[in-house]
ROKE-475857 format. One record per residue (C-alpha): x, y, z; residue in three letters. Coordinates in steps of 0.5 Angstrom, whole numbers, plus 2048, in hexadecimal, padded with zeros to 3 digits. Layout:
residues N
XYZALA
...
This chain:
residues 449
7FF7C6818MET
7F87C4815ARG
7F17C6817PHE
7ED7C2814ARG
7EB7BE81AASN
7E77C481ELEU
7E07C481ELEU
7DD7C981AVAL
7D67CC81ATYR
7D47D1814SER
7CD7CF812GLY
7CF7C8810LYS
7D07C3815PHE
7D77C0814ALA
7DC7BF819ALA
7E27BB81CALA
7E67BC823VAL
7ED7BD825VAL
7F17B8828ALA
7F77BB82CSER
7F97BC834ARG
7F77C1839LEU
7FD7C683BPRO
7FE7C7842GLY
7F97CA847ILE
7FA7D184ALEU
7FA7D0852ALA
7F77D7853ASN
7F47D984CPRO
7F17E084ETYR
7F47E6853LYS
7F07E7859GLU
7EC7ED85AASN
7EE7F0861LYS
7E87F4861GLN
7E37EF85FASN
7DF7F385BTHR
7E17F5853PRO
7E47FC852THR
7E27FB84APHE
7DB7FB847LEU
7DA7F4844PRO
7D47F3848ARG
7D07F9845LEU
7CB7F4843ILE
7CA7EE848GLU
7CB7E8844SER
7C77E4849THR
7C07E8847ASP
7C07E9840HIS
7B87EA840LYS
7B87EF846ALA
7BE7F3843ALA
7BB7F483CPHE
7B37F583EALA
7B07FC83EPRO
7B2800844SER
7AC7FF849THR
7AE80684DTHR
7AC80C849PRO
7B0811848THR
7AD81784CSER
7AB81D847SER
7AE82284CHIS
7B582084CLYS
7BA822848ILE
7BE81C844ILE
7C581E846THR
7CB81B842PRO
7CD817849HIS
7C6814848LYS
7C7812841LEU
7CE80F843LEU
7CB80C849SER
7C7808845SER
7CD805841MET
7CF803848GLY
7D5808849LEU
7D680A850LYS
7D7811852PRO
7DF810852LYS
7DF80D84BGLN
7DA813849ILE
7E081884BGLU
7E5814848ALA
7E1814841LEU
7E081C842LYS
7E881C843GLU
7E881883CLEU
7E481D839LEU
7E882383BVAL
7EF820839ILE
7EB81E832GLY
7E9825831HIS
7E2823831VAL
7E1828837LEU
7E582E839ASP
7E482C840ASN
7E0827845LYS
7DB82C846ARG
7D982C83FASP
7D6825840PHE
7D0827843GLU
7CE82D83FTHR
7D0829838LYS
7CC82283ATYR
7C682483ETHR
7BF82383CGLY
7B9827840GLY
7B3825843SER
7AC823841GLY
7AB81F83ASER
7AF825836SER
7B582483BGLY
7B581D83ALYS
7B681E832ALA
7BC823834LEU
7BF81D838ALA
7BE818832THR
7C281E82ELEU
7C781F833ALA
7C8817834LEU
7C981682CLEU
7CE81C82CASN
7D2819831LEU
7D281382DILE
7D4817827LYS
7D981B82AASP
7DD81582DTHR
7DC811826GLN
7DF817822LEU
7E5819828HIS
7E681282BPHE
7E580D825ALA
7E6812820LYS
7E081081CARG
7DC815818ASN
7D5812817HIS
7D4818812ASP
7D881480DSER
7D580F809ASP
7DA80980CLYS
7DC80A813PRO
7E3807814LEU
7E5801818GLU
7E980281EARG
7EF7FF81BTRP
7EE804815GLU
7EE80A81ATHR
7F480F81CGLU
7F6811823SER
7F6818825SER
7FC81C829ASN
7F781C82FTRP
7F7815830MET
7FE815832ASP
7FC818839HIS
80081483EPRO
7F9814843GLU
7F581083DILE
7F680983FARG
7F580B847ASN
7EE80E845ILE
7EC809841ILE
7EE804846SER
7E980784BCYS
7E4807845LEU
7E47FF845GLY
7E87FE83FPHE
7EF7FB841VAL
7EE7F6847ASP
7EE7EF846GLU
7E67EC846VAL
7E67E6849PRO
7E07E184APRO
7DB7E484FARG
7DD7DF855ALA
7E47E1855ILE
7E37E8858TYR
7DD7E585CLYS
7D87EB85ASER
7D27EC85FGLU
7CE7EA859ARG
7D27E3858ALA
7D27E285FGLU
7CA7E285FLYS
7C97DF859ASP
7C87D785ASER
7C87D6853THR
7CF7D8850HIS
7D07D6849MET
7D57D184AALA
7D07CB84BGLY
7D07C384ATHR
7CA7C2845MET
7CD7BE840PRO
7CE7C0839LEU
7CB7BC833SER
7CE7BD82DALA
7CA7BC827LYS
7CE7B6823PRO
7CD7B981CTYR
7D27BF81ETYR
7D77B981EPHE
7DA7B5819SER
7DB7AF81EASN
7D57AE822SER
7D27AC827PRO
7D67B182BILE
7D67B1833ARG
7D27B5837THR
7D67BB839MET
7D87BC840ALA
7D67C3842SER
7D07C883FGLY
7D57CE83FSER
7D97CF839VAL
7DE7D4837ILE
7DD7D8831ALA
7E37DC82EVAL
7E17E382ALEU
7E47E4824GLY
7E97EA822SER
7F07EB81FTHR
7F57E581FTYR
7F97E8825LYS
7F37EA829THR
7F07E3828MET
7F77E082BLEU
7F67E4831LYS
7EF7E1832ARG
7F07DA831CYS
7F67DA836HIS
7F07DC83BGLU
7ED7D583AILE
7F27D183EVAL
7F07D6844LYS
7E97D5843LEU
7E97CE843GLU
7ED7CE84AGLN
7E87D384CPHE
7E27CE84ALEU
7E67C884DGLY
7EB7C5849GLY
7EB7C1843PRO
7E47BE841GLY
7E17C4844SER
7DF7C883EILE
7DA7C583AGLY
7DD7C8833ALA
7E17CD830ILE
7DE7D282BILE
7E27D6826LEU
7DE7DB823LEU
7E17DD81DGLY
7DF7E0817GLY
7DF7E280FALA
7E47E8810ARG
7EA7E780CLYS
7F17E780FALA
7F47EE80ESER
7FA7F2811ARG
7F77F3817ILE
7F87EB818ASP
7FF7EB816GLY
8047EC811THR
8047E880AASP
8097E380CGLU
8057E2812GLU
7FF7E180FLEU
8017DD80AGLU
8047D880FLEU
7FE7D7812ILE
7FA7D680BALA
7FF7D080ALYS
7FC7CD810ASP
7F57CD80DPHE
7F87CB806GLU
7F57D1804THR
7F87D8801THR
7F87DF805LYS
7F37E2801ASP
7EE7DD803LYS
7F07DD80BLEU
7EB7DF80FTHR
7E97E1817GLU
7E77DA817THR
7ED7D7815HIS
7F17DC81ALEU
7ED7DA820ILE
7EE7D381FGLN
7F67D481EHIS
7F67D8825ALA
7F27D2828LEU
7F77CD826ASN
7FD7D1828LEU
7FB7D382FTHR
7F67CD831TYR
7F67C6830HIS
7EF7C2832PRO
7EE7BB832ASP
7E87BA82EPRO
7E57B4832THR
7E57B9838ILE
7E47C0834THR
7E17C182DPRO
7E27C7829ILE
7DD7CA825VAL
7DF7CF820VAL
7DA7D481DILE
7DB7D7817ASP
7D77DE816THR
7D57E180FALA
7D57E880EALA
7CE7E880DSER
7CD7EE809GLY
7D17F280EVAL
7D97F480DALA
7DB7EF811ARG
7D97EA817PRO
7D87EE81DTHR
7D77EC825THR
7D07EC824LYS
7CF7E881ETHR
7D47E3820THR
7D17E2827VAL
7CA7E1823GLU
7CD7DB820GLU
7CF7D9826PHE
7C87D9829THR
7C67D5823LYS
7CB7CF825TRP
7C97D082CALA
7C27CF82BLYS
7C47C8828CYS
7C87C682EASN
7C27C7834PRO
7C77C5839GLY
7CB7CB839ILE
7C97CF840ASN
7CF7D483FGLY
7D47D783BVAL
7DB7DB83CTYR
7DC7E0836PHE
7E37E2836ILE
7E57E9834SER
7EB7ED836ASN
7EB7F4839GLN
7EA7F9837PRO
7E47F6833TYR
7E07F2839VAL
7DB7F883AASN
7D97F9833TYR
7D97F2831GLN
7D57F0838GLN
7D07F6835THR
7CF7F382FVAL
7CE7EB831ILE
7C97EC837SER
7C37EE833PRO
7C57E882EILE
7C57E3833ILE
7BF7E6837ALA
7BB7E6830GLU
7BD7DF82EGLN
7BF7DB834LEU
7BC7DF83APRO
7BE7D983FGLU
7C57D983DLEU
7CA7DC842LYS
7D07DF83FPHE
7D67E3840GLU
7DB7E783CVAL
7E27E683FVAL
7E97E883DGLY
7F07EA83EPRO
7F27F1840GLU
7F47F683BALA
7FC7F583APRO
8017FB83BLEU
8037FB834THR
7FC7FD832ILE
7FB80482EALA
7F7809832ASN
7F380A82CLYS
7F080382CSER
7EE804834LEU
7EB80A832ILE
7E780782CGLU
7E4802830ALA
7E1807835VAL
7DE80A82FALA
7DB80482CSER
7D8802833PHE
7D5808833LEU
7D280782CTRP
7CF80082EALA
7CC803834GLN
7C9809831GLY
7C280582FPRO
7C1802836TYR
7C280883AVAL
7BD80B835ILE
7B8805836LYS
7B980583EASP
7B880C83FLEU
7B280D83AGLY
7B5812836LEU
7B2814830PRO
7B5815829LEU
7B381C826THR
7B481D81EGLU
7BB820820GLU
7BD81A824ALA
7BA81681FILE
7BF81981AASP
7C581881FLEU
7C3811820ALA
7C380F819ARG
7CA812818LYS
7CD80F81ELEU
7C980881DTYR
7C9807816LYS
7CD801816ALA
7C87FE81BHIS
7C47F9817PRO
7BD7FB81AASP
7BE80381AVAL
7B8804817GLU
7B480081CLYS
7B7803821ILE
7B580A81FILE
7AE80881DSER
7AD805824ALA
7AF80C828GLY
7AD811822ALA
7A9815827THR
7AA81882ECYS
7A5814831ASP
7A880D82FTHR
7AD80A832THR
7B180682DPRO
7B37FE82DASP
7BA7FE82BPHE
7BD7F7828PRO
7C47F582ASER
7C97FA827PRO
7CF7F8822THR
7D57FC821HIS
């Protein structure tokens, strides 16, 4: 195999397209949801109304009402049953002695001082779950990546998967219309539209390129090699959902400059992949791997479905993240104004976290663009540790928005804790200065993790 034939966007506009046949199409690509409403959380932030989702709250918090942990978690989209599931997880994980302690440990108070206590309660919940669930100690100089952390004995508890399934981090997340949610039925502007997508000729080595048939594109989020294989498998299902061959405006591969390592495969496996790119294992990156994953799982006809590879640099951080790769996607999308919708392919248990990160970026950069984050269910073989860590990452990412939406202030004590928890955030000082007094509601930018 050779991979010189993919369209690559990495700041320099050089590209070409793949020529191969499409695989067979699945007759029923998604499972029907018998309840017609999702039991998971992927719609915490409605993709059809970014401005409303991230605008300052127009409903002031009553000064005499106590801000309970239920109020904090409800702001994240958790339902009462899911809050009870989180309590159970906190008890199993030795964060709480019993579920009754939840109210005592994470409740604020009334008035302005009570709201300040609620800020601390929220940050302490995030700290506890980062330490016990994600196994990340933010007091250390360099918190570990999720694949560097070790499991704990309690994570083998037989009820873990059921609890996290209730929380919404296990089940498949199909496109919105599959389960016909109330919102989708009312929304006449569903993202699968027919607006033509005009590709800029300079992205291609052979111009002019035909106008793409659909304004909806698919963007595969980068990850480890085996995870990207799983995500690329979903393209065929999405294509069928959108209407078959020719229904996808383009397939976007969101790669990055992270070097391939043991989390992607054995030395022998990586060496074989490197040969396909006529390079060496030490120069192999996530961008190579995502192209390889696509080539093994899906074979588009370039005259119907162009492929765009976005190679995101590390840009001052340890590695490209969901945030930085999606920011690069928005730069490309602005050069293709015909795009009216994008399906980001992730997988469980990471859909909720990645939707939280992606939503404010799209809201700021492409406010008229509709999007969804979709992905297959968490496999039965996935370690409980990974499921539990995903819950912690979601709570971490949601934290700033809860503080903003509820108008919670940052006292000096809260500032110190926020600096520890969000020190990897590129705008942490901007966040802190915005909410440094009890009279100020902070305006948080998008989190990165």
